[in-house]
Backbone as a ProteinNet text record, in pm:
[ID]
protein_1_A
[PRIMARY]
MKLQNIIIALLLAAIAGSAYSASVPKGKETFTFKSKTGTVTFHHKRHADLSFTKCTTCHHTWDGKEKIKACKECHKKSDEIMAPKKKTAFHTRCSGCHEYTVSQGKKAGPQPKQCKLCHIK
[TERTIARY]
3695.4	3675.4	3669.9	3733.8	3735.1	3597.9	3568.4	3440.5	3420.2	3525.8	3518.3	3475.6	3530.4	3493.8	3348.8	3303	3163.1	3069.6	3101.2	3017.7	3014.6	3127.4	3133.1	3049.4	3059.4	2982.2	2832.5	2791.1	2649	2599.3	2678.6	2640	2627	2721.1	2714.1	2591.4	2561.1	2441.9	2315.1	2309.5	2191.8	2174.8	2285.6	2279.7	2234.4	2290.2	2252.1	2106.1	2060.1	1920.4	1824.9	1859.4	1768.8	1767.4	1876.6	1881	1798	1788.7	1717.2	1567.6	1527.5	1387.7	1296.3	1177.3	1080.6	1027.8	988.4	934.7	782.6	723.4	577.9	534.2	437.7	394.2	347.4	376.5	335.6	184.4	142.6	0.8	-49.2	37	-2.1	74.1	133.5	215.4	131.7	8.8	-80.2	-221.4	-291.3	-429.9	-515.4	-639.9	-734.5	-855.3	-903.5	-1018.7	-1123.9	-1244.4	-1355.4	-1418.7	-1449.6	-1519.9	-1615.6	-1703.5	-1800.9	-1732.4	-1616.2	-1547.1	-1442.8	-1435.6	-1343.2	-1254	-1191.8	-1105.2	-969.3	-923.1	-792.1	-699.8	-583.5	-482.9	-369.9	-342.1	-235.3	-118.9	-4.1	115.6	191.4	150.7	203.7	355.2	403.9	547.6	626.9	576.9	646.4	661.6	556.9	563.2	653.9	648.3	732.3	880.5	911	1050.4	1109.9	1028.2	1081.9	1176.2	1286.9	1388.5	1343	1244.6	1205.4	1079.9	1021.9	902.8	936.2	857.1	864.5	723.7	711.6	579	490.1	550.8	472.9	426.8	470.8	418.6	268.4	225.3	82.3	23.4	96.4	49.9	102.6	42.4	99.6	112.7	41.7	53.6	132.2	180.7	249.7	382.2	407	530.4	641.3	611.9	711.9	717.3	638.6	641.1	510.2	402.2	271.7	221.3	118	52.9	-12.1	-10.9	-74.3	-225.3	-284.1	-426.7	-506.9	-632	-725.7	-752	-777.1	-800.3	-907.2	-1015.3	-1128.5	-1096.1	-982	-944.7	-899.9	-845.2	-805.8	-910.7	-963.6	-1062.5	-1202.4	-1251.1	-1384.2	-1489.4	-1610.7	-1719.3	-1742.7	-1709.2	-1731.2	-1616.3	-1507.5	-1391.7	-1417.1	-1342	-1347.7	-1294.8	-1191.1	-1130.6	-1165.2	-1270.2	-1311	-1222.5	-1210.5	-1134.4	-1208.4	-1134.9	-1201.9	-1252.5	-1344.5	-1389.5	-1270.2	-1273.1	-1161.2	-1129	-1232.7	-1211.9	-1134.1	-1173.4	-1106.1	-962.8	-944.5	-810.2	-716.3	-761	-675.5	-647.1	-748.9	-726.2	-629.7	-645.5	-557	-414.4	-398.6	-264	-198.5	-268.3	-208.6	-181.6	-284.8	-267.4	-171.2	-185	-97.4	48.8	77.5	215.7	267.2	184.4	226.4	252.3	164.8	184.9	313	333.6	453.6	579.4	577.5	693.7	728.5	627.6	650.3	703.5	652.2	699.5	846.3	895.7	1036	1124.8	1064	1139.7	1161.4	1084.6	1097.1	978.6	995	889.3	787.8	660	554.5	442	354.3	240.8	134.9	12.6	-97.2	-118.1	-157.1	-183.4	-334.8	-379.1	-522.5	-580.4	-703.5	-778	-736.1	-652.5	-614.1	-677.2	-804.5	-874.9	-858.5	-868.8	-868.2	-732.2	-628.3	-498.7	-495.6	-580	-589.8	-718.3	-828.1	-958.3	-979.5	-965.5	-974.9	-1107.7	-1183.2	-1311.9	-1292.1
607.8	699.3	841.2	931.7	1070.2	1132.7	1229.2	1299.5	1360.7	1414.9	1475.8	1372.5	1252.1	1146.4	1103.5	1099.4	1062.5	1166.5	1293.7	1400.8	1394.7	1372.6	1362.6	1244	1130.4	1011.4	1038.3	1105.5	1137.1	1232.8	1332.1	1426	1356.2	1268.9	1194.7	1104.1	1040.5	954.1	1036.3	1154.1	1240.4	1286.9	1324.2	1368.3	1253.9	1136	1019.6	985.5	991.2	959.4	1057.1	1186.5	1285.6	1275.2	1236.3	1219.6	1099	997.9	874.8	887.7	967.7	969.1	1015.2	960.3	991.6	1132.8	1190.4	1324.7	1316	1375.2	1378.7	1519.6	1531.4	1665.5	1750.6	1878.6	1971.9	1964.4	1959.4	1948.6	1805.5	1707.4	1565.7	1488.9	1560.4	1495.3	1410.5	1454.2	1382.8	1384.5	1272.7	1262.9	1219.7	1263.5	1211.1	1156.6	1044.2	977.6	962.1	1003.5	988.7	851.7	782.7	655.3	643	544.5	523	489.4	427.6	383.7	483.3	600.7	703.9	753.1	866.8	928.4	859.8	831.3	770.3	877.2	893.3	986	903.7	929.6	858.9	955	919.5	1001.5	961.8	1022.2	990.4	1009.8	1124	1153	1053.5	1020.8	925	790.2	745.9	618.1	627.6	739.8	757.2	761.5	808.4	819.9	689	584.3	456	402.3	346.7	303	188	110.1	-7.2	13.6	132.3	154	236.7	215.4	292.9	345.3	450	503.7	397.2	312.1	210.5	96.3	96.2	-2.7	17	140.3	169.4	215.8	301.2	354.3	262.8	144.7	34.6	57	152.1	174.4	300.6	369.6	497.1	475.8	553.1	539	635.4	719.8	813	943.6	955.1	1076.9	1154.2	1086	1151.4	1170.8	1252	1271.6	1139.4	1109.3	986.2	998.1	893.2	892.7	829.5	868.2	802.3	662.3	567	427.6	416.8	492.9	482.4	531.3	601.4	645.7	528.4	425.4	305.4	195	180.1	75.8	133.1	123	173.6	71	117.3	25.5	-78.9	-47.2	-141.5	-241.6	-218.8	-307.4	-442.1	-539.6	-673.5	-670.1	-587.9	-576.7	-440.1	-435.1	-308.3	-278	-151.6	-110.6	-157.4	-202.6	-238.4	-112.2	-128.3	-14	41.3	171.4	234.3	159.7	126.1	57.1	-72.5	-150.4	-277.6	-253.8	-156.2	-127.3	-83.4	8.5	58	-51	-124.9	-231.4	-336.1	-372.3	-471.6	-419.2	-299.1	-241.2	-216.2	-145.2	-103.7	-223.4	-299.1	-414.6	-515.5	-539	-634.7	-594.8	-468.5	-421.4	-429.2	-390.3	-396.7	-541.5	-633.7	-775.5	-828.5	-795.7	-841.3	-785.7	-659.2	-595.2	-662.8	-692.3	-760.7	-901.3	-969.9	-1106.1	-1107.3	-994.2	-981.2	-936.6	-929.4	-893.7	-744.3	-664	-518.8	-462.1	-341.6	-274.5	-216.7	-229.4	-174.5	-121.5	-49.9	9.9	-91.8	-43.3	-128.3	-252.1	-358	-486.3	-508	-604.8	-634.3	-658.2	-620.9	-633.3	-530.1	-433.6	-324.2	-196.6	-203.5	-96.8	41	45.4	174.7	243.9	176.7	242.6	333.8	303.9	389.4	473	409.3	475.9	544.2	677.3	754.7	830.2	808.6	881.3	1005.6
-373	-483.7	-427.6	-494.4	-449.8	-469.5	-384.7	-392.7	-531.3	-588.4	-720.9	-825.1	-820	-915.1	-897.7	-773.5	-746.3	-806.5	-787.1	-841	-993.8	-1055.4	-1202.1	-1250.1	-1182.5	-1220.5	-1209.6	-1102.2	-1084.6	-1192.5	-1226.7	-1332.1	-1467	-1498.4	-1624.6	-1629.4	-1518.1	-1512	-1531.2	-1471.6	-1485.9	-1629.5	-1693.4	-1833.2	-1922.7	-1902.9	-1983.4	-1962	-1838.9	-1807.8	-1871.3	-1867.9	-1926.1	-2078.1	-2138.7	-2283.8	-2325.9	-2239.8	-2272	-2248	-2149.4	-2108.7	-2222	-2223.3	-2327.6	-2309.6	-2418.7	-2416.4	-2414	-2311.7	-2299.6	-2338.8	-2429.5	-2471.6	-2353.6	-2361.6	-2256.9	-2238.3	-2114.5	-2082.5	-2075.5	-2107.5	-2105.7	-1997.6	-1902.1	-1798.6	-1703.1	-1677.4	-1585.2	-1642.5	-1630.6	-1673.5	-1554.9	-1553.2	-1454.7	-1528.9	-1479.9	-1538.1	-1429.1	-1458.5	-1363.5	-1385.7	-1276.1	-1287.2	-1170.1	-1177.3	-1070.2	-938.3	-946.7	-824.8	-775.8	-838.9	-794.1	-906.6	-884.3	-984.9	-988.4	-1109.8	-1129.4	-1186.8	-1124.2	-1174.7	-1235.1	-1362	-1431.8	-1452.5	-1400	-1410.6	-1537	-1648.3	-1780.3	-1786.1	-1738.8	-1744.7	-1660.6	-1542.3	-1456	-1526.7	-1593.7	-1665.2	-1787.1	-1857.9	-1976.7	-1940.2	-1821	-1777.6	-1725.5	-1712.2	-1667.8	-1774.3	-1731.6	-1827.5	-1916.6	-1874.2	-1951.4	-2036.4	-2033.6	-2115.6	-2238.8	-2339.8	-2463	-2487.8	-2563.9	-2594.5	-2657	-2740.6	-2811	-2720.4	-2594.8	-2500.4	-2486	-2478.9	-2467.4	-2600	-2669.1	-2797.1	-2907.8	-2919	-2996.2	-3145.9	-3203.3	-3347.6	-3381.5	-3282.2	-3305.9	-3376.2	-3480.4	-3557.6	-3513.3	-3414.5	-3363.4	-3439	-3544	-3625	-3614.7	-3641.5	-3641	-3499	-3487.1	-3358.2	-3315.9	-3187.9	-3138.5	-3157.1	-3213	-3243.4	-3130.5	-3122.6	-3031.3	-3085.4	-2997.4	-3037.1	-3144.9	-3129.4	-3221.6	-3363.1	-3379.9	-3513.9	-3601.1	-3540	-3615.9	-3602.7	-3483.9	-3456	-3478.2	-3599.4	-3633	-3591.9	-3572.4	-3535.8	-3643.2	-3766.3	-3875.7	-3890	-3818.4	-3828.8	-3763.3	-3810.9	-3752.8	-3609	-3588.2	-3455	-3398.2	-3319.8	-3258.6	-3138.5	-3107.9	-2990.4	-2865.7	-2764.8	-2640	-2571.3	-2479.3	-2400.1	-2324	-2294.1	-2222.6	-2093.1	-2017.7	-1889.8	-1911.9	-2009.8	-2038.8	-2085.1	-2173.4	-2224.9	-2112.5	-2029	-1921.2	-1818.1	-1779.8	-1681.5	-1735.7	-1863.3	-1923.4	-1931.9	-1985.8	-2000.3	-1865.2	-1777.3	-1649.2	-1558.5	-1531.2	-1442.1	-1502.3	-1632.8	-1699.3	-1688.3	-1709.1	-1701.2	-1557.7	-1461.6	-1321.5	-1279.8	-1319.6	-1287.2	-1350	-1477.7	-1547.8	-1480.7	-1447.2	-1385.1	-1253	-1172	-1044.2	-1068.2	-1171.2	-1199.3	-1242.6	-1289.8	-1329.6	-1212.9	-1093.5	-974.3	-956.3	-1028.1	-1017.4	-941.1	-891.2	-817.1	-915.3	-883.1	-968.1	-881.7	-943.8	-874.9	-838.8	-817.9	-771.8	-858.1	-793.2	-857.8	-866	-945.6	-952.4	-812	-796.9	-671	-567.4	-606.4	-516.6	-573	-605.8	-678	-613.5	-480.9	-410.2	-414	-460.8	-473.7	-597.6	-695.3	-814.4	-812.2	-777.1	-776.1	-641.3	-640.7	-517	-513.8	-405.9	-389.2	-308.5
[MASK]
+++++++++++++++++++++++++++++++++++++++++++++++++++++++++++++++++++++++++++++++++++++++++++++++++++++++++++++++++++++++++

């Protein structure tokens, strides 16, 4: 393949990839969470840009139009189905997704029992 064709193919792939990637609101690219076992940094934009994730993977009730709501806005204390604690929700979502991704033969971040890879003191 000629060098010119390779360059054109790479440019087209980059354009297609940027058109596909999810849009993360400005100021929401990275989050940090303080915990007893150390600070966790979540790279929101990096996760949103993965080809196999959708916003609704984590934000399960989001319709794509309205602003994303905090869990407690839908899961009231009086509801039959209360929102899980943040720690439980994050551990379930994050670890669960990483485990599933690895089981599909893909590369993923820290796995359960590798606490110090996320929780940094």
